[in-house]
C-alpha positions in Angstrom: 20.7 -2.2 29.7 21.9 -2.7 25.8 20.2 -6.4 25.9 17.1 -4.4 27.2 16.8 -2.2 24.2 17.6 -4.7 21.8 14.6 -7.0 22.9 12.5 -4.0 23.2 13.4 -3.2 19.6 13.0 -6.7 18.1 9.4 -6.9 20.3 8.2 -3.7 18.9 9.2 -4.5 15.3 7.7 -7.5 15.9 4.4 -6.2 17.0 4.4 -3.8 14.0 5.1 -6.3 11.6 2.4 -8.7 12.8 -0.3 -5.6 12.6 0.7 -4.8 9.5 0.3 -7.9 8.2 -3.1 -8.2 9.8 -4.1 -4.7 8.6 -3.2 -5.9 4.8 -5.0 -9.1 5.1 -8.6 -7.4 6.4 -7.7 -5.0 3.3 -7.7 -7.5 1.1 -10.8 -9.4 3.0 -12.4 -5.9 2.2 -11.5 -4.8 -1.4 -12.3 -8.7 -2.8 -16.0 -8.8 -1.7 -16.6 -5.2 -2.3 -15.5 -5.7 -5.9 -18.2 -8.5 -6.1 -20.6 -6.1 -4.7 -20.0 -2.9 -6.5 -20.4 -2.9 -10.4 -16.8 -2.0 -12.5 -18.3 1.7 -12.9 -19.1 2.3 -9.0 -15.5 0.6 -8.2 -13.8 3.4 -10.3 -15.8 6.1 -8.0 -14.4 4.2 -5.1 -10.9 4.3 -6.1 -11.3 7.7 -7.3 -11.9 9.1 -3.9 -9.2 6.9 -2.5 -6.9 8.8 -4.8 -7.9 12.3 -3.7 -7.9 11.0 0.0 -4.4 9.5 -0.5 -3.0 12.8 -1.9 -4.5 14.9 1.3 -3.1 12.1 3.7 0.3 11.9 2.3 0.7 15.9 2.4 -0.6 15.4 5.9 1.1 12.8 7.6 3.8 11.1 5.3 6.8 12.8 6.9 5.5 14.4 10.3 4.9 11.0 11.8 8.4 9.8 11.4 9.7 13.4 12.2 7.8 13.3 15.5 8.8 9.9 16.5 12.3 10.5 15.8 12.3 14.1 17.9 10.5 12.3 21.2 13.2 9.5 20.6 15.9 11.8 20.8 14.3 13.8 23.8 13.5 10.6 25.8 16.6 9.2 25.6 17.8 12.3 27.0 15.3 12.0 30.0 13.6 15.6 28.8 9.9 14.5 29.7 9.2 18.0 29.5 10.6 18.7 26.1 8.8 15.3 25.0 5.0 16.8 26.3 5.8 20.1 24.4 7.2 18.5 21.1 3.6 16.0 21.0 1.7 18.8 21.7 3.5 21.1 18.8 2.9 18.2 16.6 -0.6 17.5 17.5 -1.4 21.2 17.0 -0.1 21.0 13.6 -1.8 17.6 12.5 -5.0 19.3 14.1 -4.8 22.0 11.7 -3.7 20.1 8.6 -6.4 17.6 9.2 -9.1 20.4 9.5 -7.8 21.7 6.2 -7.8 18.4 4.3 -11.6 17.5 5.6 -12.8 21.2 4.5 -11.3 20.8 1.0 -12.4 17.3 0.5 -16.0 17.8 2.1 -16.6 21.5 0.8 -14.7 21.1 -2.8 -15.8 17.2 -3.3 -17.5 18.0 -6.8 -14.6 20.0 -8.2 -12.1 17.4 -7.3 -14.1 14.5 -8.5 -14.5 16.4 -11.6 -10.7 17.0 -11.7 -10.2 13.4 -11.5 -12.4 13.0 -14.6 -15.1 11.1 -12.4 -18.1 13.5 -11.7 -20.1 11.0 -9.7 -17.1 10.2 -7.3 -18.6 13.3 -5.3 -20.6 11.5 -2.8 -17.7 9.1 -2.2 -14.9 12.0 -1.5 -17.1 13.6 0.8 -17.9 10.5 2.8 -14.1 9.8 3.0 -13.4 13.3 4.4 -14.3 12.7 8.1 -11.3 10.0 8.1 -8.3 12.2 6.6 -9.4 14.5 9.8 -9.1 11.2 12.0 -6.2 9.6 10.8 -4.0 13.1 10.7 -4.9 13.2 14.5 -4.0 9.5 15.0 -0.9 9.9 13.3 0.1 12.5 16.2 -0.7 9.5 18.7 1.4 7.1 16.7 4.2 9.0 16.4 4.2 9.8 20.1 4.1 6.1 20.9 6.4 5.2 18.3 8.7 7.5 19.7 8.6 5.6 23.0 9.5 2.4 21.2 5.6 1.3 22.1 4.3 -0.1 19.0 1.5 -1.7 20.4 -1.0 1.4 20.2 -0.2 2.0 16.6 -0.6 -1.7 15.4 -3.8 -2.1 17.5 -5.4 1.1 16.2 -4.5 0.2 12.7 -6.2 -3.0 13.3 -9.3 -1.5 14.8 -9.4 0.9 11.9 -9.1 -1.7 9.3 -11.6 -4.3 10.8 -14.0 -1.2 11.3 -13.3 -0.5 7.4 -14.6 -4.3 6.6 -17.4 -4.6 9.1 -19.0 -1.0 8.4 -18.0 -0.5 4.8 -19.3 -4.3 3.5 -22.2 -3.7 5.6 -23.4 -0.2 4.3 -22.7 -1.2 0.5 -24.8 -4.3 1.0 -27.9 -2.7 2.9 -27.6 0.6 0.6 -28.0 -1.7 -2.5 -31.0 -4.0 -0.7 -33.0 -1.0 1.0 -32.3 2.2 -1.6 -35.0 2.5 -4.0 -34.2 4.2 -7.4 -32.3 2.6 -10.6 -29.8 0.1 -10.2 -26.6 2.3 -11.3 -27.8 5.0 -8.9 -27.9 2.7 -6.1 -24.4 0.9 -7.2 -23.0 4.4 -6.9 -24.5 5.2 -3.6 -23.3 1.7 -2.1 -19.7 3.1 -3.1 -20.4 6.0 -0.9 -21.4 3.5 1.8 -18.4 1.4 1.4 -16.3 4.8 2.0 -18.1 5.8 4.7 -17.6 2.4 6.2 -13.8 3.8 6.3 -14.2 6.9 8.2 -16.4 5.3 10.8 -13.5 2.8 11.4 -11.2 5.8 11.7 -13.5 7.4 14.3 -13.2 4.1 16.4 -9.7 3.9 16.1 -9.0 7.6 17.2 -11.1 6.7 20.1 -9.0 4.1 21.0 -6.0 6.1 20.6 -7.0 8.8 23.0 -8.0 6.4 25.8 -4.6 5.1 25.5 -3.2 8.7 25.5 -4.8 9.5 28.4 -3.7 6.8 30.2 -0.4 7.2 29.4 -0.3 10.9 30.1 -1.4 10.0 33.7 1.4 8.0 34.4 3.9 10.2 32.7 2.6 13.0 35.3 3.4 11.2 38.0 7.1 11.2 37.3 7.9 15.1 36.9 11.0 16.4 35.4 12.9 19.6 35.6 14.2 20.3 32.1 13.3 23.4 30.2 11.6 22.3 26.9 12.6 24.3 23.6 10.4 27.1 22.2 7.4 25.9 20.1 8.6 27.6 16.9 12.1 25.9 17.4 10.4 22.6 17.5 8.1 23.1 14.6 11.1 24.2 12.5 13.0 21.0 13.6 9.6 18.6 12.6 9.6 20.5 9.2 12.9 20.2 8.6 12.8 16.5 8.9 9.1 16.0 7.4 9.3 18.1 4.2 11.7 15.7 2.1 10.0 12.6 3.2 6.7 14.6 2.7 7.8 15.2 -1.0 9.1 11.7 -1.7 5.6 10.2 -0.7 4.0 12.8 -2.6 5.2 12.2 -5.7 3.5 8.6 -6.3 0.3 10.0 -5.1 0.4 12.8 -7.6 1.8 10.5 -10.4 -1.6 8.0 -9.6 -3.9 11.1 -9.8 -2.5 12.3 -13.2 -2.2 8.7 -14.5 -6.1 8.2 -13.3 -7.1 11.3 -15.2 -5.2 10.3 -18.3 -6.5 6.8 -18.7 -10.1 8.0 -18.3 -9.6 10.6 -20.8 -8.2 8.4 -23.2 -10.5 5.6 -22.9 -13.6 8.1 -22.7 -12.0 9.8 -26.2 -11.9 6.2 -28.0 -15.5 5.6 -27.5 -16.4 9.1 -28.8 -14.3 8.4 -32.0 -15.6 4.8 -31.9 -19.4 5.5 -31.1 -20.4 2.0 -32.4 -18.2 0.5 -29.4 -21.1 1.7 -26.9 -23.6 -0.8 -26.1 -27.3 -0.1 -25.5 -27.0 -1.2 -22.0 -24.6 1.5 -21.3 -26.6 4.1 -22.8 -29.7 3.3 -20.7 -27.8 2.8 -17.6 -25.8 5.9 -17.9 -28.8 7.6 -18.4 -30.3 6.1 -15.2 -27.1 7.2 -13.3 -28.0 10.6 -13.6 -27.0 11.4 -17.2 -23.5 10.7 -17.5 -22.0 10.3 -20.5 -22.1 6.9 -22.2 -18.6 7.1 -23.5 -17.3 8.2 -20.2 -19.5 5.3 -18.4 -18.1 2.6 -20.9 -14.6 3.9 -20.1 -15.3 3.7 -16.4 -16.4 0.4 -17.0 -13.0 -0.8 -18.3 -11.0 1.2 -15.8 -13.3 -0.7 -13.1 -11.4 -3.9 -14.3 -8.4 -2.6 -14.0 -8.7 -1.5 -10.4 -10.3 -4.4 -9.6 -6.8 -6.4 -10.7 -5.0 -3.6 -9.1 -6.5 -4.7 -5.7 -4.8 -8.0 -6.1 -1.5 -6.4 -7.4 -1.0 -4.3 -4.4 -1.0 -7.3 -1.7 2.5 -8.5 -2.6 4.1 -5.3 -1.9 2.1 -4.4 0.9 3.6 -7.3 2.5 7.1 -5.9 2.1 6.3 -3.3 4.7 7.0 -5.6 7.6 10.4 -6.6 6.2 11.4 -2.7 5.2 10.4 -1.9 9.0 13.1 -4.2 10.1 15.6 -3.2 7.3 15.9 0.9 8.2 16.3 0.7 11.9 18.8 -2.7 11.8 21.1 -1.1 9.2 21.2 2.2 10.6 22.3 0.4 13.9 25.3 -0.9 12.0 26.2 2.5 10.5 26.0 4.2 13.6 28.7 1.9 15.0 30.6 2.4 11.9 30.3 -1.3 11.1 29.7 -1.0 7.3 30.1 -4.7 6.7 27.7 -5.8 9.3 25.2 -2.8 7.2 26.2 -4.8 4.1 25.3 -8.0 5.3 22.1 -7.0 6.9 21.1 -5.1 3.2 22.0 -8.3 1.3 19.6 -10.4 3.7 17.1 -8.0 3.6 17.1 -8.1 -0.6 17.4 -11.7 -0.7 14.5 -12.5 1.6 12.1 -10.1 0.0 13.0 -11.8 -3.4 12.6 -15.1 -2.1 8.9 -13.7 -1.0 8.5 -11.3 -4.1 9.4 -13.5 -7.0 6.8 -16.4 -6.3 4.1 -14.1 -5.7 4.7 -12.2 -8.9 5.1 -15.5 -11.0 1.9 -17.0 -9.4 -0.1 -14.0 -10.5 1.4 -14.1 -13.9 0.7 -17.8 -14.4 -2.7 -18.1 -12.7 -4.0 -14.8 -13.5 -7.2 -16.0 -15.4 -8.4 -18.4 -12.7 -7.3 -16.2 -9.8 -9.7 -13.6 -11.3 -12.7 -16.0 -11.9 -12.1 -17.3 -8.1 -12.2 -13.9 -6.5 -14.6 -12.3 -8.7 -16.8 -15.0 -10.5 -19.0 -13.2 -13.3 -18.2 -10.0 -12.3 -15.5 -9.0 -14.8 -14.4 -9.5 -18.4 -11.7 -12.5 -18.3 -10.9 -11.7 -21.7 -9.9 -8.2 -20.4 -8.6 -8.8 -17.0 -6.7 -11.7 -17.4 -4.0 -10.2 -19.7 -3.9 -7.1 -17.1 -3.5 -9.2 -14.0 -0.7 -11.3 -15.8 1.4 -7.9 -16.7 0.8 -6.8 -13.0 2.0 -9.8 -11.5 5.6 -9.0 -13.1 5.2 -5.6 -12.1 4.9 -6.2 -8.5 8.2 -8.0 -8.4 9.7 -4.7 -9.5 7.7 -2.8 -6.9 9.1 -5.3 -4.3 12.5 -4.6 -5.5 11.7 -0.6 -5.5 10.7 -0.8 -1.9 13.2 -2.9 -0.5 15.9 -0.4 -2.5 14.3 2.5 -1.2 14.6 1.4 2.8 18.5 0.4 2.0 19.3 4.0 0.4 17.2 5.9 3.4 18.8 3.6 6.3 22.2 5.0 4.7 20.8 8.8 4.7 20.1 9.1 1.0 16.7 9.8 1.2 16.8 12.3 -1.8 17.3 9.5 -4.8 14.2 7.5 -4.1 12.2 10.7 -4.8 14.4 11.4 -8.1 13.9 7.8 -9.1 10.1 7.8 -8.6 9.9 11.2 -10.8 11.6 9.4 -13.3 9.4 6.4 -13.2 6.1 8.5 -13.0 7.2 10.2 -16.2 7.6 7.0 -17.7 4.6 5.4 -16.3 2.5 8.4 -17.9 4.1 8.7 -21.1 3.6 4.8 -21.6 0.0 5.0 -20.7 -0.6 7.9 -23.3 1.1 6.1 -25.8 -0.5 2.7 -25.2 -4.2 3.3 -23.7 -4.5 6.1 -26.6 -3.9 3.3 -29.1 -7.6 1.8 -29.8 -6.3 -1.8 -30.5 -4.6 -1.7 -27.0 -6.8 0.5 -24.5 -6.7 -0.4 -21.2 -4.6 -3.2 -21.6 -1.8 -0.8 -22.2 -2.2 0.7 -18.3 -0.4 -2.4 -16.9 2.3 -2.3 -19.2 2.9 1.5 -18.0 2.9 0.4 -14.4 5.3 -2.4 -15.3 7.9 0.2 -17.2 7.6 2.7 -14.2 8.7 0.4 -11.3 11.0 -1.5 -13.8 12.7 1.5 -14.3 12.8 2.7 -10.5 14.1 -0.6 -9.4 16.7 -0.7 -11.9 18.0 2.8 -11.0 17.5 2.1 -7.5 20.1 -0.8 -7.8 22.3 1.5 -10.0 22.5 3.9 -7.5 22.7 1.6 -4.6 26.3 0.2 -6.2 27.5 3.5 -6.5 26.7 5.0 -2.9 26.4 2.2 -0.3 29.8 1.2 0.8 28.8 -2.7 1.0 26.3 -2.9 -1.6 23.7 -6.2 -2.1 24.7 -9.3 -4.3 21.6 -8.6 -6.5 22.1 -11.2 -9.0 23.1 -13.7 -6.7 20.1 -12.9 -4.8 17.7 -13.2 -7.8 19.0 -16.2 -9.3 18.0 -19.2 -7.0 14.6 -17.5 -6.3 13.9 -16.9 -10.1 14.7 -20.5 -10.8 12.6 -22.0 -8.3 9.5 -19.4 -9.0 9.9 -20.8 -12.7 9.5 -24.3 -11.4 6.7 -23.5 -8.8 5.0 -21.5 -12.0 5.5 -24.4 -14.2 3.9 -26.8 -11.3 1.0 -24.4 -10.4 -0.1 -23.9 -13.8 0.0 -27.5 -14.8 -1.9 -28.9 -11.8 -4.3 -25.6 -12.3 -5.2 -26.5 -15.7 -5.3 -30.2 -15.2 -8.0 -29.9 -12.2 -9.7 -26.9 -14.2 -10.6 -28.9 -17.1 -12.0 -32.0 -15.0 -15.2 -31.9 -12.6 -13.6 -30.0 -10.1 -14.1 -26.4 -12.2 -11.6 -23.5 -12.6 -11.8 -22.4 -9.1 -10.7 -25.7 -7.2 -8.1 -25.9 -9.9 -6.7 -22.6 -8.9 -6.8 -23.5 -5.5 -5.2 -26.6 -6.3 -2.4 -25.2 -8.3 -1.7 -22.5 -5.8 -1.3 -25.2 -2.8 0.8 -27.2 -5.1 3.1 -24.2 -6.1 3.0 -23.4 -2.6 4.7 -26.9 -1.6 6.9 -27.2 -4.5 8.3 -23.7 -3.9 8.9 -24.3 -0.2 10.8 -27.5 -1.0 13.0 -25.6 -3.4 13.9 -22.9 -0.5 15.0 -25.9 1.6 16.7 -27.7 -1.4 18.5 -24.8 -2.6 19.7 -23.7 0.6 17.9 -20.1 -0.4 18.0 -18.7 3.3 20.8 -18.1 5.8 21.2 -17.6 9.4 21.5 -14.1 8.9 18.2 -13.9 6.8 16.3 -15.4 9.6 17.8 -13.2 12.0 16.0 -10.3 10.5 12.4 -12.1 11.2 11.0 -12.6 14.6 11.9 -16.0 16.1 14.5 -16.2 13.4 16.8 -18.2 15.4 14.4 -20.6 16.2 13.4 -21.3 12.7 16.8 -21.7 11.7 17.3 -24.5 14.0 14.0 -26.3 13.1 15.3 -26.3 9.3 18.9 -27.0 10.3 20.2 -23.7 8.7 23.9 -22.5 9.7 
């Protein structure tokens, strides 16, 4: 029975990991072409709506799905099928109410929300995204239900359907609006951003339909096996769910709130700069801002700079998003050791997780730093000012390493039951980010180039604080310096090789795009060879991954 449970857990973890990676890759395929379709100003509208959406989604769904899956798993283990049913329906009604409130807020108050974000023209994007928040809230109930049964397939499949729908319908609508809608270019760009956002909502509706069909099939099978247990009162169940969900929600909400405040601060500072230095406003910006519906030229110029930063952020987010698959495996693995009071085993797992995270994060961060300009030219050819974008991308490349450190450290702390520490460190980091951005972005000579420095400072502080707390509260903390040393050396060597090859090919007939691809290819080969040569991975590390034992045998790792 124990082996069966272990197999089920690792099988489910593997499904969720593969699903998460596919979702992130589809997201990248969606956002990068979208960055080429939309102007910098329209891309700001797109991201502004997403920031509003993420806040509502965090409040509604950050903690409840985890609480639901945990509560259902407990009842399911005890064979209380009636309790499982009541827990689900209590949660479903709660999710539905939260979704309806969020939908109403975004659709009815889309204008005030856009104004509060400092981007009046984002109103269409906010309203186009409102159906998605309702659908995702309802989907969270079904996903929590299935995860409580250790069945990750519906969750992973629905996420892939949602992302694929967003990709297909979002890009198609953005392209069609630009081609078919009459009017000025700037107006069509704004509406194209709303079309791209509407694709997100369409993908959510399709994914919700899939989960409803799955649940109807599952519920029919469950009813064929009646249970005699007496479920708890609905009020008691709701109270239990909220007790588990609220701390997790508060921690997640901090990041969304900081992002919203920071977005407004950065836009206001840039707009203020152009108002004080009107000679920087181009005649083209004046004409286009008039076409856009009377947008203030200073704000239009500010949105142009912010759009470059947002497009760089779309690339910067990829490495940290790939950490989700690893952290999803770390928490249950460490928790299982702790449940058996095996602190040494928990320490070995935490150490392996941190080491694997660094083996993945450091080369990605160094790669973004060394090839920043070429990567932007490859992904957004002629769509943004490289003199502005390249320094931003380089700083964000270093920042993404600290984001990955924070992610894995948070999972280790949460697995050990210290859920409040990540909330505290996130608040500290958020304050640092806002202060640094206020000082640097407010400097006319630095302006938007100060925003990535604020991001770097924020996550560097959070990562360092997390590691300090882990050393103090975790019985067997990871060996941080040892885990960082070899990947750092290999990443520097990889970065040097990639930079040299990319520079050599870029100056030749091949051009910068081929040079970038050649540099990336050489960097991957060099780093992979160094991982094996320096013996960075152990069998314990690979045991965290699906098919890890087979990989260890192939690489002759003991």
